[in-house]
C-alpha positions in Angstrom: 58.1 -64.5 -15.4 55.7 -66.1 -12.9 57.6 -64.5 -10.0 57.3 -61.1 -11.6 53.6 -61.5 -12.0 53.2 -62.8 -8.4 55.3 -59.8 -7.1 53.1 -57.4 -9.0 49.9 -59.0 -7.7 51.2 -58.9 -4.1 52.2 -55.2 -4.5 48.8 -54.4 -5.9 47.0 -56.1 -3.1 49.1 -54.2 -0.5 48.3 -50.9 -2.2 44.6 -51.7 -2.2 44.7 -52.6 1.5 46.6 -49.5 2.4 44.0 -47.3 0.5 41.1 -49.1 2.2 42.6 -48.6 5.6 43.2 -44.9 4.9 39.6 -44.5 3.7 38.3 -46.2 6.8 40.3 -43.9 9.1 39.1 -40.9 7.2 35.5 -42.0 7.4 35.8 -42.6 11.2 37.4 -39.2 11.7 34.6 -37.5 9.8 32.0 -39.2 12.0 33.9 -38.1 15.1 33.9 -34.5 13.8 30.3 -34.4 12.9 28.9 -33.8 16.5 31.2 -30.8 17.0 30.1 -29.4 13.6 26.5 -29.9 14.6 27.0 -28.1 17.9 28.7 -25.2 16.0 25.8 -25.1 13.6 23.3 -25.2 16.5 25.0 -22.2 18.2 25.2 -20.3 15.0 21.5 -20.7 14.4 20.4 -19.6 17.8 18.2 -16.6 17.5 19.5 -13.2 18.8 17.5 -11.0 21.1 14.3 -9.4 19.8 14.5 -5.9 18.4 13.1 -3.1 20.5 13.0 0.5 19.1 14.4 3.1 21.5 12.2 6.2 20.7 13.2 9.8 20.7 10.8 10.6 23.6 12.5 8.0 25.7 16.0 9.2 24.9 14.8 12.8 25.8 13.5 11.5 29.1 17.0 10.2 30.0 18.3 13.8 29.8 15.5 15.0 32.1 14.4 12.0 34.2 11.5 13.5 36.2 7.8 12.7 36.5 5.7 15.2 34.6 2.6 16.8 36.2 0.4 14.5 34.3 2.1 11.3 35.7 0.1 8.9 37.8 0.9 6.5 40.7 3.8 8.7 41.9 5.6 7.0 44.7 9.0 5.8 46.0 9.8 2.2 45.0 12.9 0.1 44.8 12.0 -2.2 41.8 10.3 -2.1 38.4 9.2 -4.9 36.1 7.4 -8.2 36.5 8.7 -11.7 37.5 12.2 -12.5 36.3 12.1 -9.3 34.2 12.6 -7.0 37.2 15.3 -4.5 38.0 16.0 -3.4 41.6 17.7 -0.3 43.1 19.7 -0.1 46.3 17.3 2.5 47.7 13.7 3.7 47.2 13.6 5.8 44.0 11.1 8.0 42.2 8.4 5.9 40.5 5.6 7.0 38.2 3.4 5.9 35.4 2.6 7.9 32.2 1.4 7.5 28.7 4.1 8.4 26.2 5.2 7.1 22.8 8.5 5.4 23.7 9.2 3.6 20.5 8.3 6.1 17.7 5.3 4.1 16.5 2.9 7.1 16.8 1.0 5.5 19.7 1.3 6.5 23.4 2.1 3.4 25.5 1.3 3.2 29.2 4.7 2.8 30.8 6.1 2.6 34.3 9.2 4.6 35.1 11.8 4.3 37.9 14.6 6.8 38.3 17.7 5.6 40.2 19.2 9.0 41.0 22.1 7.5 42.9 23.4 5.7 39.8 21.8 8.0 37.2 19.7 5.3 35.5 16.2 5.7 34.2 14.3 2.4 34.0 11.0 1.9 32.1 8.7 -1.1 31.8 5.7 -1.8 29.7 3.7 -4.6 28.0 3.9 -4.2 24.2 4.7 -5.8 20.9 8.3 -6.3 19.8 10.0 -7.5 16.6 11.5 -11.0 16.5 15.0 -11.3 15.0 13.6 -14.3 13.0 10.8 -12.2 11.6 7.3 -11.4 12.8 6.3 -10.0 16.2 5.6 -11.2 19.7 4.0 -9.5 22.8 5.3 -9.4 26.3 7.0 -7.3 29.0 9.8 -5.0 27.9 12.3 -3.6 30.5 14.6 -0.8 29.4 17.3 1.2 31.2 18.8 4.4 29.9 21.8 6.2 31.4 21.1 9.8 32.4 23.6 12.8 32.3 26.3 12.4 34.9 25.6 8.8 35.6 27.9 6.9 38.0 29.1 4.5 35.3 30.2 7.3 33.1 28.2 5.9 30.2 27.0 8.2 27.3 23.6 9.7 28.2 20.8 8.0 26.3 22.7 4.7 25.9 21.5 1.7 27.9 19.9 -1.7 27.4 16.6 -3.5 27.0 15.4 -7.0 27.8 12.4 -9.2 27.2 11.4 -12.5 28.7 10.7 -15.1 26.0 8.8 -18.3 26.2 10.3 -21.3 24.5 7.9 -20.8 21.5 8.4 -17.1 21.1 10.7 -15.7 18.3 12.2 -19.1 17.6 13.9 -19.3 21.0 15.3 -22.7 21.8 15.0 -22.0 25.5 12.8 -19.8 27.6 14.6 -17.0 29.3 15.6 -13.3 29.2 17.1 -12.0 26.0 18.4 -8.5 25.6 20.7 -5.9 23.9 22.9 -3.1 24.9 22.5 0.0 22.7 24.4 3.2 22.2 23.3 6.8 22.6 21.7 6.7 19.1 19.6 3.7 20.0 21.7 1.2 17.9 22.1 -2.3 19.3 25.8 -3.1 20.1 25.7 -6.4 22.0 22.8 -8.9 22.0 22.2 -12.4 23.5 21.0 -14.2 26.5 20.8 -11.6 29.3 21.0 -11.5 33.1 19.9 -8.3 34.9 22.8 -7.2 37.2 21.2 -5.2 40.0 24.6 -4.4 41.5 25.7 -2.4 38.4 22.4 -1.5 36.8 23.6 -3.2 33.6 22.8 -6.5 32.0 25.3 -9.3 31.5 25.0 -10.6 28.0 26.1 -14.0 26.6 26.6 -13.6 22.9 25.7 -16.7 20.7 28.9 -17.9 18.9 
């Protein structure tokens, strides 16, 4: 009888130890997995690019990219924008400034234009308000590019991209830098994220937050 009791006690203690060891391993595994989960959560909560409205007047200009008679500062230039938010062309291109409502807000904005006839891309730059993906608005430079009819890349006319340069405190951005979106011929965003202006292609390279 005593041996049976002893055997039962030993078996019970072994079971308790096994369970304790299993729980300890599980706890350690959970701790090891937490940093990865945190990184995934951090990436998922990264803000996407601000929202910029591509107005009807701007899309119409991409179909007929020429300076109107009322345009000012007409010249030949090979770049447009400011600072890091600058696009360059391979050769001097038609540049002008005009006041036009480019975002359908009912207000004419003073905008710079640069038409790269070789690649069929109309660039425009202005200082204006834009909507943050996290809510609210911010103000800064906005660089846009729209593909014209017969463009070298074979893109639909009126499609293109926009980019803004955010400070670390703007629109909830974790890091300062250029953020942008590609958009289709209807002005709908298709790909957004951290952007790099590619002057070789006239496009932007976008890193999408996972």
